[in-house]
GUROFI-884977 format. One record per atom (N, C-alpha, C): residue number from 0; residue in three letters; atom name; y, x, z. Coordinates in pm, whole numbers, plus 50000, padded with zeros to 5 digits. Layout:
BEGIN
- NUM	Ala	CA	Y	X	Z
...
% end
This chain:
BEGIN
- 0	Unk	N	14679	48234	39397
- 0	Unk	CA	14694	48139	39293
- 0	Unk	C	14805	48188	39199
- 1	Unk	N	14776	48188	39070
- 1	Unk	CA	14873	48234	38971
- 1	Unk	C	14942	48114	38907
- 2	Unk	N	15067	48137	38874
- 2	Unk	CA	15144	48028	38815
- 2	Unk	C	15158	48055	38666
- 3	Unk	N	15133	47955	38585
- 3	Unk	CA	15144	47970	38440
- 3	Unk	C	15277	47917	38389
- 4	Unk	N	15332	47988	38291
- 4	Unk	CA	15454	47942	38225
- 4	Unk	C	15412	47857	38106
- 5	Unk	N	15437	47729	38112
- 5	Unk	CA	15393	47639	38006
- 5	Unk	C	15486	47640	37886
- 6	Unk	N	15606	47696	37895
- 6	Unk	CA	15696	47711	37780
- 6	Unk	C	15759	47582	37732
- 7	Unk	N	15760	47477	37806
- 7	Unk	CA	15821	47352	37764
- 7	Unk	C	15964	47341	37813
- 8	Unk	N	16026	47225	37783
- 8	Unk	CA	16162	47199	37827
- 8	Unk	C	16160	47104	37946
- 9	Unk	N	16250	47126	38037
- 9	Unk	CA	16259	47034	38150
- 9	Unk	C	16340	46913	38107
- 10	Unk	N	16331	46810	38185
- 10	Unk	CA	16403	46686	38154
- 10	Unk	C	16555	46710	38155
- 11	Unk	N	16604	46791	38243
- 11	Unk	CA	16747	46822	38249
- 11	Unk	C	16792	46892	38122
- 12	Unk	N	16716	46987	38072
- 12	Unk	CA	16751	47057	37948
- 12	Unk	C	16756	46962	37830
- 13	Unk	N	16664	46870	37824
- 13	Unk	CA	16662	46771	37715
- 13	Unk	C	16784	46679	37725
- 14	Unk	N	16819	46635	37845
- 14	Unk	CA	16935	46547	37862
- 14	Unk	C	17065	46619	37826
- 15	Unk	N	17078	46745	37863
- 15	Unk	CA	17198	46821	37828
- 15	Unk	C	17206	46838	37677
- 16	Unk	N	17095	46868	37613
- 16	Unk	CA	17093	46883	37467
- 16	Unk	C	17131	46753	37397
- 17	Unk	N	17079	46640	37445
- 17	Unk	CA	17114	46511	37385
- 17	Unk	C	17261	46477	37405
- 18	Unk	N	17318	46514	37520
- 18	Unk	CA	17460	46490	37545
- 18	Unk	C	17545	46571	37448
- 19	Unk	N	17513	46697	37430
- 19	Unk	CA	17588	46782	37336
- 19	Unk	C	17576	46728	37194
- 20	Unk	N	17455	46688	37154
- 20	Unk	CA	17434	46632	37021
- 20	Unk	C	17514	46503	37000
- 21	Unk	N	17516	46416	37101
- 21	Unk	CA	17588	46289	37086
- 21	Unk	C	17739	46311	37078
- 22	Unk	N	17793	46407	37152
- 22	Unk	CA	17936	46438	37143
- 22	Unk	C	17970	46488	37002
- 23	Unk	N	17886	46573	36947
- 23	Unk	CA	17905	46623	36811
- 23	Unk	C	17899	46512	36707
- 24	Unk	N	17805	46421	36721
- 24	Unk	CA	17792	46309	36627
- 24	Unk	C	17911	46214	36637
- 25	Unk	N	17962	46192	36757
- 25	Unk	CA	18080	46107	36773
- 25	Unk	C	18203	46171	36707
- 26	Unk	N	18215	46301	36716
- 26	Unk	CA	18326	46370	36650
- 26	Unk	C	18316	46356	36499
- 27	Unk	N	18196	46371	36444
- 27	Unk	CA	18177	46355	36300
- 27	Unk	C	18207	46212	36258
- 28	Unk	N	18168	46114	36338
- 28	Unk	CA	18196	45973	36305
- 28	Unk	C	18348	45949	36304
- 29	Unk	N	18420	46008	36398
- 29	Unk	CA	18566	45994	36400
- 29	Unk	C	18630	46054	36277
- 30	Unk	N	18580	46169	36233
- 30	Unk	CA	18631	46232	36112
- 30	Unk	C	18603	46145	35989
- 31	Unk	N	18489	46081	35987
- 31	Unk	CA	18454	45995	35875
- 31	Unk	C	18550	45876	35865
- 32	Unk	N	18584	45817	35979
- 32	Unk	CA	18677	45705	35980
- 32	Unk	C	18815	45750	35930
- 33	Unk	N	18860	45865	35977
- 33	Unk	CA	18988	45919	35931
- 33	Unk	C	18986	45945	35781
- 34	Unk	N	18876	45996	35731
- 34	Unk	CA	18862	46023	35588
- 34	Unk	C	18867	45893	35506
- 35	Unk	N	18803	45790	35553
- 35	Unk	CA	18805	45661	35482
- 35	Unk	C	18947	45605	35477
- 36	Unk	N	19019	45612	35589
- 36	Unk	CA	19157	45564	35591
- 36	Unk	C	19246	45645	35497
- 37	Unk	N	19226	45776	35495
- 37	Unk	CA	19303	45862	35405
- 37	Unk	C	19276	45830	35260
- 38	Unk	N	19150	45805	35226
- 38	Unk	CA	19115	45769	35088
- 38	Unk	C	19177	45636	35046
- 39	Unk	N	19178	45540	35136
- 39	Unk	CA	19241	45410	35105
- 39	Unk	C	19391	45428	35082
- 40	Unk	N	19454	45505	35168
- 40	Unk	CA	19598	45530	35153
- 40	Unk	C	19627	45602	35022
- 41	Unk	N	19548	45702	34989
- 41	Unk	CA	19567	45776	34864
- 41	Unk	C	19547	45686	34743
- 42	Unk	N	19449	45598	34750
- 42	Unk	CA	19425	45504	34640
- 42	Unk	C	19543	45410	34620
- 43	Unk	N	19603	45363	34730
- 43	Unk	CA	19720	45275	34719
- 43	Unk	C	19839	45348	34657
- 44	Unk	N	19860	45473	34697
- 44	Unk	CA	19971	45552	34639
- 44	Unk	C	19948	45572	34490
- 45	Unk	N	19824	45603	34452
- 45	Unk	CA	19792	45623	34311
- 45	Unk	C	19815	45495	34231
- 46	Unk	N	19765	45382	34281
- 46	Unk	CA	19782	45255	34211
- 46	Unk	C	19929	45217	34198
- 47	Unk	N	20006	45236	34304
- 47	Unk	CA	20149	45204	34299
- 47	Unk	C	20221	45293	34198
- 48	Unk	N	20184	45420	34193
- 48	Unk	CA	20247	45511	34098
- 48	Unk	C	20214	45472	33955
- 49	Unk	N	20091	45433	33929
- 49	Unk	CA	20051	45390	33795
- 49	Unk	C	20127	45263	33755
- 50	Unk	N	20139	45169	33847
- 50	Unk	CA	20213	45046	33818
- 50	Unk	C	20361	45076	33788
- 51	Unk	N	20422	45161	33868
- 51	Unk	CA	20562	45195	33847
- 51	Unk	C	20581	45269	33714
- 52	Unk	N	20491	45361	33684
- 52	Unk	CA	20501	45437	33558
- 52	Unk	C	20483	45344	33438
- 53	Unk	N	20390	45251	33446
- 53	Unk	CA	20370	45156	33337
- 53	Unk	C	20494	45071	33313
- 54	Unk	N	20555	45022	33422
- 54	Unk	CA	20675	44940	33408
- 54	Unk	C	20790	45024	33352
- 55	Unk	N	20802	45146	33397
- 55	Unk	CA	20908	45234	33346
- 55	Unk	C	20891	45259	33197
- 56	Unk	N	20770	45282	33153
- 56	Unk	CA	20743	45302	33010
- 56	Unk	C	20773	45175	32931
- 57	Unk	N	20737	45061	32987
- 57	Unk	CA	20766	44933	32921
- 57	Unk	C	20917	44914	32904
- 58	Unk	N	20994	44944	33008
- 58	Unk	CA	21139	44928	33003
- 58	Unk	C	21203	45028	32906
- 59	Unk	N	21147	45145	32894
- 59	Unk	CA	21202	45244	32801
- 59	Unk	C	21182	45203	32656
- 60	Unk	N	21081	45119	32628
- 60	Unk	CA	21054	45073	32491
- 60	Unk	C	21141	44955	32450
- 61	Unk	N	21207	44890	32545
- 61	Unk	CA	21288	44771	32514
- 61	Unk	C	21419	44810	32447
- 62	Unk	N	21479	44711	32386
- 62	Unk	CA	21610	44731	32324
- 62	Unk	C	21713	44766	32432
- 63	Unk	N	21800	44859	32400
- 63	Unk	CA	21901	44906	32495
- 63	Unk	C	21991	44793	32543
- 64	Unk	N	22015	44695	32459
- 64	Unk	CA	22104	44584	32494
- 64	Unk	C	22029	44459	32537
- 65	Unk	N	21898	44467	32554
- 65	Unk	CA	21818	44351	32591
- 65	Unk	C	21849	44301	32731
- 66	Unk	N	21813	44176	32758
- 66	Unk	CA	21845	44113	32887
- 66	Unk	C	21770	44181	33003
- 67	Unk	N	21654	44239	32976
- 67	Unk	CA	21580	44308	33082
- 67	Unk	C	21646	44439	33124
- 68	Unk	N	21739	44489	33044
- 68	Unk	CA	21809	44613	33078
- 68	Unk	C	21955	44590	33113
- 69	Unk	N	21989	44468	33154
- 69	Unk	CA	22123	44440	33202
- 69	Unk	C	22137	44501	33342
- 70	Unk	N	22258	44541	33378
- 70	Unk	CA	22281	44602	33509
- 70	Unk	C	22243	44507	33622
- 71	Unk	N	22186	44563	33727
- 71	Unk	CA	22151	44485	33845
- 71	Unk	C	22005	44503	33883
- 72	Unk	N	21966	44429	33986
- 72	Unk	CA	21828	44436	34033
- 72	Unk	C	21747	44323	33971
- 73	Unk	N	21629	44358	33921
- 73	Unk	CA	21539	44262	33857
- 73	Unk	C	21410	44261	33936
- 74	Unk	N	21368	44143	33983
- 74	Unk	CA	21247	44133	34063
- 74	Unk	C	21129	44089	33978
- 75	Unk	N	21023	44163	33987
- 75	Unk	CA	20898	44124	33922
- 75	Unk	C	20813	44043	34019
- 76	Unk	N	20844	44049	34147
- 76	Unk	CA	20771	43976	34250
- 76	Unk	C	20634	44036	34277
- 77	Unk	N	20550	43961	34348
- 77	Unk	CA	20415	44010	34378
- 77	Unk	C	20333	44026	34250
- 78	Unk	N	20252	44128	34246
- 78	Unk	CA	20164	44151	34132
- 78	Unk	C	20033	44079	34160
- 79	Unk	N	19995	43990	34072
- 79	Unk	CA	19879	43903	34091
- 79	Unk	C	19752	43984	34121
- 80	Unk	N	19680	43940	34223
- 80	Unk	CA	19552	44001	34257
- 80	Unk	C	19562	44137	34324
- 81	Unk	N	19680	44169	34379
- 81	Unk	CA	19695	44299	34444
- 81	Unk	C	19785	44286	34567
- 82	Unk	N	19801	44396	34638
- 82	Unk	CA	19886	44398	34756
- 82	Unk	C	20027	44446	34722
- 83	Unk	N	20056	44466	34594
- 83	Unk	CA	20180	44528	34550
- 83	Unk	C	20282	44425	34503
- 84	Unk	N	20409	44459	34520
- 84	Unk	CA	20519	44384	34458
- 84	Unk	C	20612	44487	34394
- 85	Unk	N	20686	44442	34292
- 85	Unk	CA	20765	44536	34214
- 85	Unk	C	20904	44480	34184
- 86	Unk	N	21002	44569	34181
- 86	Unk	CA	21134	44535	34131
- 86	Unk	C	21192	44660	34066
- 87	Unk	N	21296	44639	33985
- 87	Unk	CA	21361	44754	33923
- 87	Unk	C	21511	44732	33919
- 88	Unk	N	21583	44843	33927
- 88	Unk	CA	21728	44845	33921
- 88	Unk	C	21773	44911	33793
- 89	Unk	N	21876	44854	33731
- 89	Unk	CA	21938	44914	33614
- 89	Unk	C	22085	44934	33646
- 90	Unk	N	22133	45057	33625
- 90	Unk	CA	22274	45087	33651
- 90	Unk	C	22333	45158	33529
- 91	Unk	N	22449	45112	33485
- 91	Unk	CA	22518	45177	33374
- 91	Unk	C	22582	45305	33426
- 92	Unk	N	22546	45417	33365
- 92	Unk	CA	22606	45546	33401
- 92	Unk	C	22730	45569	33316
- 93	Unk	N	22711	45555	33187
- 93	Unk	CA	22822	45562	33091
- 93	Unk	C	22801	45449	32992
- 94	Unk	N	22881	45446	32886
- 94	Unk	CA	22863	45342	32784
- 94	Unk	C	22732	45362	32707
- 95	Unk	N	22677	45482	32710
- 95	Unk	CA	22556	45510	32631
- 95	Unk	C	22436	45551	32716
- 96	Unk	N	22447	45542	32849
- 96	Unk	CA	22334	45580	32935
- 96	Unk	C	22318	45482	33050
- 97	Unk	N	22191	45454	33080
- 97	Unk	CA	22157	45367	33193
- 97	Unk	C	22054	45437	33280
- 98	Unk	N	22069	45422	33410
- 98	Unk	CA	21970	45472	33505
- 98	Unk	C	21877	45356	33541
- 99	Unk	N	21749	45379	33529
- 99	Unk	CA	21649	45277	33560
- 99	Unk	C	21561	45330	33673
- 100	Unk	N	21549	45252	33780
- 100	Unk	CA	21464	45288	33893
- 100	Unk	C	21366	45175	33919
- 101	Unk	N	21236	45206	33913
- 101	Unk	CA	21131	45108	33939
- 101	Unk	C	21074	45138	34078
- 102	Unk	N	21064	45035	34161
- 102	Unk	CA	21010	45050	34295
- 102	Unk	C	20892	44955	34313
- 103	Unk	N	20783	45009	34364
- 103	Unk	CA	20664	44930	34396
- 103	Unk	C	20646	44937	34547
- 104	Unk	N	20631	44822	34610
- 104	Unk	CA	20612	44815	34756
- 104	Unk	C	20477	44753	34788
- 105	Unk	N	20423	44794	34903
- 105	Unk	CA	20302	44732	34953
- 105	Unk	C	20295	44749	35103
- 106	Unk	N	20211	44668	35165
- 106	Unk	CA	20195	44671	35310
- 106	Unk	C	20046	44683	35340
- 107	Unk	N	20010	44784	35418
- 107	Unk	CA	19875	44791	35473
- 107	Unk	C	19891	44809	35624
- 108	Unk	N	19881	44928	35676
- 108	Unk	CA	19909	44949	35817
- 108	Unk	C	20058	44943	35844
- 109	Unk	N	20137	44989	35746
- 109	Unk	CA	20283	44985	35755
- 109	Unk	C	20341	44948	35620
- 110	Unk	N	20471	44951	35610
- 110	Unk	CA	20538	44924	35483
- 110	Unk	C	20551	45054	35405
- 111	Unk	N	20518	45049	35276
- 111	Unk	CA	20522	45167	35190
- 111	Unk	C	20591	45131	35059
- 112	Unk	N	20645	45233	34993
- 112	Unk	CA	20703	45211	34861
- 112	Unk	C	20702	45342	34782
- 113	Unk	N	20699	45325	34650
- 113	Unk	CA	20707	45436	34555
- 113	Unk	C	20819	45401	34458
- 114	Unk	N	20908	45494	34430
- 114	Unk	CA	21015	45472	34333
- 114	Unk	C	21011	45581	34227
- 115	Unk	N	21023	45539	34102
- 115	Unk	CA	21033	45631	33989
- 115	Unk	C	21160	45598	33912
- 116	Unk	N	21230	45702	33866
- 116	Unk	CA	21357	45683	33796
- 116	Unk	C	21358	45756	33662
- 117	Unk	N	21439	45703	33573
- 117	Unk	CA	21463	45769	33445
- 117	Unk	C	21603	45734	33399
- 118	Unk	N	21650	45806	33300
- 118	Unk	CA	21779	45774	33237
- 118	Unk	C	21750	45739	33092
- 119	Unk	N	21802	45625	33052
- 119	Unk	CA	21780	45575	32917
- 119	Unk	C	21909	45592	32836
- 120	Unk	N	21898	45657	32723
- 120	Unk	CA	22015	45674	32635
- 120	Unk	C	22011	45571	32524
- 121	Unk	N	22127	45538	32472
- 121	Unk	CA	22139	45440	32364
- 121	Unk	C	22075	45486	32236
% end
């Protein structure tokens, strides 16, 4: 009696192949989750930087002696419709120069902040 080679896969070979495939797919799914979290974090940093830059530009356009540019910390509070809050510090460096620092804070997984500074001359 002769034995024929049917050329198919055994059940064990199929199960091993499915196990290897499922491990690979789980790794890809984990990378996807990490990528989504990274994109969210990057978006928050970008938005905070844009908000801080806008406020800094607004403050640079104000009168040098205006009440918004008096020395001290000025709170803008929470920004409506967002996760961000903002404040800025004004410090007199000399009689003709002020240091302005705008800080935007937010909380997602942890506490984060972005600060931008400039020097304003009279």
